[in-house]
C-alpha positions in Angstrom: -66.9 13.6 -26.2 -70.8 15.2 -26.7 -72.7 12.2 -28.3 -73.6 14.9 -31.9 -69.6 14.9 -32.4 -69.0 10.7 -31.3 -72.0 10.9 -34.8 -70.0 13.2 -36.5 -66.4 11.2 -36.3 -68.2 7.5 -35.7 -69.5 8.6 -40.1 -66.3 9.8 -41.1 -64.3 6.8 -40.0 -67.4 4.6 -41.8 -66.8 6.9 -44.5 -62.6 6.0 -43.7 -63.1 2.4 -43.3 -65.3 0.9 -44.6 -63.7 -0.6 -47.7 -60.9 -2.3 -46.0 -63.8 -3.6 -43.5 -65.7 -5.2 -46.1 -62.2 -5.7 -47.4 -61.0 -7.8 -45.7 -64.1 -10.2 -44.3 -64.0 -11.3 -47.8 -61.0 -11.8 -48.1 -62.8 -14.6 -44.9 -65.4 -15.3 -45.4 -65.4 -15.2 -49.1 -68.7 -14.4 -49.7 -69.2 -9.8 -50.7 -72.6 -9.5 -49.9 -72.2 -11.4 -46.2 -69.0 -9.5 -46.1 -70.5 -5.7 -46.4 -73.7 -6.8 -43.7 -71.3 -8.2 -41.5 -69.8 -4.5 -41.8 -72.3 -2.2 -41.6 -73.8 -4.4 -37.9 -70.5 -3.6 -37.0 -71.6 0.6 -37.6 -74.1 0.0 -35.6 -72.1 -1.3 -32.8 -70.1 1.4 -32.9 -73.2 4.0 -33.1 -74.4 2.6 -30.0 -71.0 2.4 -28.0 -68.9 5.3 -28.8 -70.7 7.5 -27.4 -70.6 6.0 -24.2 -67.8 4.1 -24.1 -65.8 6.7 -26.7 -64.1 6.6 -29.4 -61.5 3.6 -29.3 -57.9 4.4 -29.9 -57.9 1.9 -33.1 -60.9 2.9 -34.8 -60.7 0.3 -37.5 -59.7 -2.8 -36.1 -62.3 -2.5 -33.3 -64.9 -2.4 -36.8 -62.9 -5.7 -38.1 -62.7 -6.9 -34.4 -66.4 -6.2 -33.8 -67.8 -8.0 -37.3 -65.4 -11.0 -37.5 -67.8 -11.4 -34.1 -70.9 -11.1 -35.7 -69.3 -13.0 -38.8 -68.6 -16.5 -35.9 -72.3 -15.8 -34.4 -73.6 -16.2 -37.8 -71.9 -19.1 -39.0 -73.0 -20.7 -35.3 -75.9 -19.7 -36.2 -76.8 -21.5 -39.9 -77.1 -24.2 -41.3 -73.6 -24.8 -42.3 -72.0 -27.6 -43.2 -70.1 -28.9 -40.1 -66.3 -28.4 -41.2 -67.3 -25.2 -43.3 -68.2 -23.8 -40.4 -65.7 -24.9 -38.2 -62.1 -23.9 -40.8 -63.9 -20.2 -40.7 -64.3 -20.4 -37.2 -60.6 -20.8 -37.1 -60.0 -18.2 -39.9 -62.1 -15.0 -37.2 -60.5 -16.7 -34.1 -57.2 -17.3 -35.2 -55.6 -14.0 -32.7 -57.0 -16.2 -30.1 -59.1 -13.3 -28.4 -61.8 -12.7 -26.9 -63.5 -9.6 -26.8 -63.3 -6.2 -29.4 -60.7 -4.7 -27.4 -58.3 -7.3 -27.5 -59.7 -8.8 -31.0 -58.3 -5.3 -31.9 -55.0 -5.0 -31.2 -53.9 -8.0 -32.6 -55.0 -7.5 -35.1 -52.8 -5.1 -37.9 -52.3 -2.7 -40.0 -51.5 -3.9 -43.4 -54.4 -5.6 -45.7 -51.9 -5.9 -47.7 -54.1 -6.5 -51.3 -57.3 -6.7 -49.8 -58.9 -3.7 -51.7 -57.2 -4.6 -54.9 -58.6 -8.9 -54.4 -62.2 -7.0 -54.3 -61.3 -4.5 -57.0 -61.4 -7.9 -59.6 -64.1 -9.9 -57.9 -66.7 -6.9 -58.3 -64.8 -6.6 -62.1 -66.0 -10.3 -62.2 -67.7 -11.7 -66.0 -70.3 -12.6 -64.7 -71.3 -9.2 -63.8 -72.0 -6.6 -66.7 -70.2 -3.2 -67.1 -72.3 -1.4 -65.5 -72.6 -3.7 -62.5 -69.2 -4.0 -62.2 -68.6 -0.7 -62.1 -71.7 0.3 -59.7 -70.5 -2.4 -56.8 -67.4 -1.8 -57.1 -67.9 1.9 -56.5 -70.1 0.5 -53.4 -68.2 -1.5 -52.0 -64.3 0.2 -52.8 -65.4 3.4 -53.2 -68.1 3.5 -50.6 -70.0 5.3 -52.0 -73.7 5.6 -52.1 -76.4 5.3 -54.3 -77.1 9.1 -55.2 -73.7 9.6 -56.1 -72.3 6.4 -58.3 -76.0 8.0 -60.6 -74.6 12.0 -60.2 -71.8 9.2 -61.8 -73.5 7.8 -65.0 -76.0 10.1 -65.4 -79.3 7.4 -64.6 -81.5 7.3 -61.4 -81.1 6.5 -58.0 -83.3 2.9 -58.4 -81.1 1.6 -62.1 -78.4 2.1 -59.9 -79.8 0.2 -56.8 -81.0 -3.0 -59.1 -77.7 -2.5 -60.3 -76.0 -3.3 -57.0 -78.7 -5.9 -55.5 -78.8 -7.8 -58.5 -75.2 -8.1 -58.7 -74.1 -9.3 -55.0 -76.6 -12.1 -56.1 -75.1 -12.8 -58.9 -70.7 -13.5 -57.5 -72.4 -15.1 -54.2 -75.0 -18.0 -56.7 -71.6 -18.3 -59.1 -69.4 -19.1 -56.3 -67.0 -16.5 -57.2 -63.5 -16.7 -55.6 -61.9 -13.1 -53.6 -59.1 -13.2 -55.7 -57.0 -12.1 -58.5 -57.2 -13.7 -61.0 -55.3 -15.8 -63.7 -52.9 -13.6 -65.7 -55.4 -15.5 -69.2 -58.6 -13.5 -66.9 -57.5 -10.1 -66.2 -58.2 -8.8 -70.5 -61.8 -9.8 -69.2 -61.6 -7.5 -66.4 -59.7 -4.6 -66.9 -62.0 -2.0 -68.8 -64.4 -2.2 -65.8 -62.0 -2.3 -63.8 -59.9 0.6 -65.0 -63.0 3.0 -65.1 -64.0 1.8 -61.0 -60.6 3.3 -60.3 -60.7 6.7 -62.5 -65.0 7.3 -60.5 -63.5 6.5 -57.4 -60.9 8.9 -58.6 -63.5 11.7 -59.4 -65.4 11.1 -56.7 -63.3 12.3 -54.7 -61.3 14.7 -57.0 -65.7 16.4 -58.4 -67.6 15.3 -55.4 -70.8 14.8 -56.6 -72.5 15.8 -52.8 -71.7 17.2 -49.7 -70.1 20.1 -48.3 -66.6 19.5 -49.9 -64.7 20.5 -53.2 -62.3 17.8 -52.4 -62.5 14.1 -50.7 -58.9 13.6 -50.1 -59.2 9.9 -48.5 -61.2 8.9 -52.8 -57.5 10.6 -54.0 -55.6 8.6 -52.5 -57.2 5.3 -52.6 -57.8 5.3 -56.6 -54.0 6.4 -57.3 -52.7 3.4 -55.1 -55.3 0.8 -56.0 -53.9 3.1 -59.7 -50.3 1.9 -59.1 -50.8 -1.5 -57.5 -53.0 -2.1 -60.3 -49.8 -0.1 -62.2 -46.7 -2.2 -60.6 -49.0 -5.9 -61.6 -50.4 -5.1 -65.1 -46.7 -3.0 -66.3 -46.5 -4.1 -69.5 -51.1 -3.0 -70.4 -50.8 1.3 -72.2 -54.9 2.6 -70.5 -52.2 1.5 -66.8 -50.3 3.3 -67.0 -52.5 5.9 -68.7 -54.7 5.4 -65.8 -51.8 6.1 -63.9 -50.5 9.7 -65.5 -54.1 10.9 -65.5 -54.7 10.1 -62.1 -51.3 11.7 -60.5 -51.3 14.7 -62.5 -54.5 15.8 -62.4 -54.4 14.6 -59.1 -51.4 16.8 -58.9 -53.5 20.5 -57.9 -55.4 19.1 -55.5 -53.3 21.6 -53.2 -54.0 24.7 -55.0 -58.0 23.9 -55.6 -58.9 24.8 -52.3 -59.0 28.0 -50.7 -58.5 28.8 -47.1 -62.0 28.7 -46.2 -62.8 25.8 -48.3 -64.1 26.8 -51.2 -63.2 26.3 -54.6 -61.1 28.0 -57.2 -60.3 27.2 -60.3 -58.3 26.4 -62.7 -57.2 29.9 -64.2 -57.0 31.5 -60.3 -54.9 29.0 -59.2 -50.9 29.6 -57.9 -48.8 26.9 -59.7 -46.9 27.0 -58.0 -48.7 24.9 -55.3 -48.9 22.0 -57.5 -47.1 19.5 -56.5 -44.9 18.6 -59.1 -43.7 15.3 -57.6 -47.3 14.1 -58.5 -46.2 15.8 -62.0 -43.5 13.9 -62.6 -44.3 11.5 -61.9 -47.5 11.6 -63.7 -45.6 12.7 -66.9 -43.2 10.0 -66.5 -46.3 7.6 -66.9 -47.5 8.9 -69.5 -43.7 8.0 -71.2 -44.2 4.3 -70.5 -48.3 4.4 -71.8 -46.9 5.7 -74.8 -43.5 3.6 -75.0 -45.3 0.8 -75.1 -46.0 1.0 -79.5 -50.1 0.2 -78.2 -53.4 2.2 -79.4 -54.3 5.4 -77.7 -57.1 4.8 -75.1 -59.3 7.6 -73.5 -57.4 7.1 -70.8 -53.9 7.5 -72.5 -55.4 10.9 -74.4 -56.7 12.2 -70.6 -53.5 12.0 -70.0 -52.3 13.2 -72.5 -54.5 16.6 -72.0 -53.4 17.1 -69.0 -49.7 16.7 -69.5 -50.4 20.2 -71.8 -51.6 22.0 -68.6 -49.3 20.4 -66.5 -46.7 22.0 -68.7 -48.1 25.1 -68.6 -46.4 27.0 -66.1 -49.0 29.8 -66.5 -51.7 29.7 -68.3 -51.1 32.4 -71.2 -48.7 28.6 -72.0 -51.7 26.3 -72.1 -51.9 24.5 -76.3 -55.4 24.7 -76.6 -54.5 23.4 -79.9 -53.1 21.3 -78.7 -55.7 19.9 -76.2 -58.4 20.3 -79.5 -57.3 17.7 -81.5 -56.4 15.0 -78.7 -60.3 15.5 -77.9 -60.8 14.3 -81.4 -59.2 11.4 -80.9 -60.7 11.0 -77.2 -63.9 11.2 -78.8 -63.2 8.4 -81.3 -62.2 6.0 -78.9 -64.8 7.1 -76.4 -67.5 8.2 -78.3 -69.7 10.5 -75.4 -71.2 13.8 -74.9 -70.0 15.0 -71.0 -66.7 14.3 -73.6 -67.9 17.0 -76.6 -69.1 19.3 -73.9 -65.4 19.0 -73.2 -64.4 19.6 -76.9 -66.5 22.6 -76.4 -64.4 24.1 -73.8 -60.6 23.4 -76.0 -62.4 25.3 -78.8 -63.5 27.5 -77.3 -60.1 28.8 -75.1 -58.2 27.6 -79.4 -60.9 29.2 -81.0 -62.9 32.0 -79.0 -66.1 32.0 -77.5 -68.5 32.1 -81.0 -66.4 28.8 -82.1 -67.8 26.9 -78.2 -70.4 27.9 -78.3 -71.8 26.6 -81.3 -70.7 22.2 -79.9 -72.7 23.1 -76.7 -76.1 24.6 -78.4 -75.5 21.3 -80.5 -75.9 19.8 -77.7 -78.9 20.4 -75.9 -81.4 17.9 -76.1 -78.2 14.8 -75.8 -80.7 13.3 -72.7 -78.1 12.6 -71.1 -77.2 16.0 -70.2 -80.6 16.8 -69.5 -80.0 16.7 -65.6 -76.0 18.1 -65.5 -74.9 21.0 -64.2 -72.0 21.7 -65.9 -73.9 21.9 -69.8 -75.3 24.7 -68.7 -72.3 26.6 -66.6 -69.8 25.8 -69.6 -73.1 27.9 -71.7 -73.2 30.8 -69.4 -69.1 31.5 -69.1 -69.4 31.1 -72.9 -71.9 33.8 -72.9 -70.2 35.8 -69.8 -66.8 36.1 -72.3 -69.4 37.3 -75.8 -70.8 40.3 -73.6 -74.5 38.7 -72.8 -74.4 39.1 -68.2 -77.8 38.4 -68.6 -78.2 35.8 -70.5 -74.7 34.1 -69.1 -76.6 33.7 -65.3 -79.6 32.5 -65.7 -77.5 29.9 -67.1 -75.5 29.7 -63.7 -78.9 29.5 -62.1 -79.6 27.3 -63.7 -76.7 25.2 -63.3 -77.0 25.8 -59.6 -79.8 24.1 -59.4 -78.7 21.2 -61.2 -75.8 20.6 -59.0 -75.7 18.2 -55.5 -72.1 19.4 -54.4 -72.5 22.9 -51.8 -69.4 23.9 -53.1 -70.1 24.3 -56.7 -74.0 25.2 -56.2 -72.4 28.5 -54.3 -69.7 29.0 -56.5 -72.9 29.0 -59.7 -75.0 31.5 -57.4 -71.8 33.8 -57.4 -71.2 33.5 -61.2 -74.6 34.0 -61.3 -74.8 37.6 -59.1 -70.8 38.5 -61.6 -73.3 37.4 -65.2 -76.4 39.9 -64.2 -74.3 42.7 -62.8 -72.2 42.7 -66.4 -72.6 42.8 -69.7 -69.9 43.9 -70.5 -67.5 40.9 -71.9 -64.7 38.5 -70.1 -61.6 38.6 -71.2 -61.2 34.6 -72.6 -57.9 34.2 -71.0 -56.9 30.9 -71.6 -57.1 28.2 -68.5 -59.7 27.6 -66.8 -61.5 23.7 -67.5 -65.0 24.7 -66.4 -66.1 20.6 -67.3 -63.1 19.5 -64.8 -64.0 22.5 -61.7 -60.6 22.8 -62.0 
């Protein structure tokens, strides 16, 4: 295999395996920062060796084996207490293998609940809420600081500082690598749910790169959510989050065209939706609402997704019900992004003029200044009103803000279409502009 192909393969493997690798190492060395360093060292070793030796049959196991050997070397060099060093070395050498290839063959594929332990560790109460989420996304989602910054609409340097401080705080506090006792769970649950959903969102609508969908992140977020739902069956918001992810994830196959191009909700072939996931999502939503707790933000968003899931054709979508749900969501989770989504729903229920008035009221929101979906939504509403040249400028502006290649391409196509027409677009229901379908 050419060296360039090997490098691309290694990059892809790292994106898939890094989270499991860090989680498995953190369970052993009991230090999240050290686990990440060891994982990075294993990745460097792969970059050095695989172009010559070839990609191993089980690359994830090879990376784990190499990282364990690096851990042994570090522990032997470090000025640690002799008993602790011996204990950790025995843990790492348990398989009895002497080199990465042999050790890789001895490592089982199952990682049990290492990822869940890691997410509760990174969401420990010694960290601020923002730091918990940033660190979790970095370690469990494999996201870059740029991607996390885009998800939070803050500066990249801010996210980088949060991650560095979080790692140091966890190490200084000697936070154990474990799922906390039930009494401690509620204190960390909000950040855990937020982290899982942000991972899901990065898979559903990537902030950067050239893909409209990253299925490995979708699947990882769903897996973590389902595990958490099994652990906490009486928590309505856990069930609500799972319902939301199942319902949104059910559209994945229909969201991408043959060449990887995006297909928005109104244009999707709904027969390609995964109705197994729809059924699972509706069941989880029913469980969430049956617990009689006040409806939280994830349950409300799941209820919105359910309105789309129940509509077999766009014209059947109950947009007035969606507006009511966004009204409730704005009460429990007020934010400019929620208001922007609500404006879209209002435009679908009551006409583009009503929606445009709400969007224009958000024009000076600092959090939306570099948010490409604000001019994208405005462009769509202007186009529906027959103001094609204005709409084209908005879509062009949105394209300059978008960092995802497919999103940018779509916006430029819409700019061209809007600029060529001064007739109102049909206000057909079903297009979820802010969620990208």
